[in-house]
N, C-alpha and C positions, 0 to 999 in steps of 0.2 A: 445251321450251327457249322455243319459240315459240309453246309457248302463255299460257309466261309472262310472259312479255313481253305478249304481247295483254292478257294480264286484269290489268298491268301499267302501261300505255298507254292503260287501258279507265277501274280508278278514276281516275290520273293529269286523263284528266279533266271524271272526275265535278266532285272537288274543285270546280275551275271553273265545270262549268255547275250548280250545284247552290245553288251561290254564287248565280249570274247571273238563275238562273229562283225565284227567293225573295226576289232581290233585286226586282224586273218585279212579283212578285203583287200585291207594294202596303200589306201589311199584316202591323205586327213580326210577329206572329200571326208568319205564313208564311216569312215571312223567317227568325225561330231553329225552324221545321223541317226550313227545305235546309238552315239554317251543320250543324244535330246532321246532316241524312243526309249534309252531304261531307265530315262529319268523321266515319262511319260508311265514307265511301272514305275515310280516309287514312289509321282504321287499319288498312286491309284494304292499304293498298297496305305500308304498317310493316311488314305480316305477311309478305307476294310483295318485299318486299326478304331481309327476314330467310333466308327460303328460299332465294333466290337467293343469297346471303351464301353458305348449305352447300353449296351444286352447282362439283363436279368444276373444267365449265367455267372457273365465276365468281369460284372466290374466290380468286385473286389480282388480283383488282378493287380497284380504291381502292373504297370507298363515303365516303367521309368527305366530300361534297359535297354526293352526296344526303344525306344520312345528318342534318348539317343548313339545308338549304332547308325535307325536307319535316318538320322540326321546328320549323324557323320556319315553316314554314303552318300549323301545329295549335294554339302555342304565338298566332297570328292569329286562328283561327278561336275556340279560345275564349278567349278573350277577350274576341270580339266575340257571344256566346253569354252570358256577364256578367254583361258589360255591359250586350247586354238584358232580360235576365232582369229585374240591379238598375231599370230605369227599368223594367219591368214592376209589379213591387211598389212602386212608389213612386206608383202610377196610380190 
């Protein structure tokens, strides 16, 4: 349980950290690259949440808010990646 909690914390922090690092790099290519890494961390977190839902000690918890927030974050990342990709193709 502690290991999963630790992994979930690291994955969620990694999302924000990679967005910030990519933006700070200063190039669109780097930003897009780090957004993809952030999205990967989001899918990691998604898998970890699914695992947590199946554990006997946490199966009765309400995951609705967590699922909703992660879904929104993933939608925003996907939209931003798509927007940057479209802008690159126009250049």
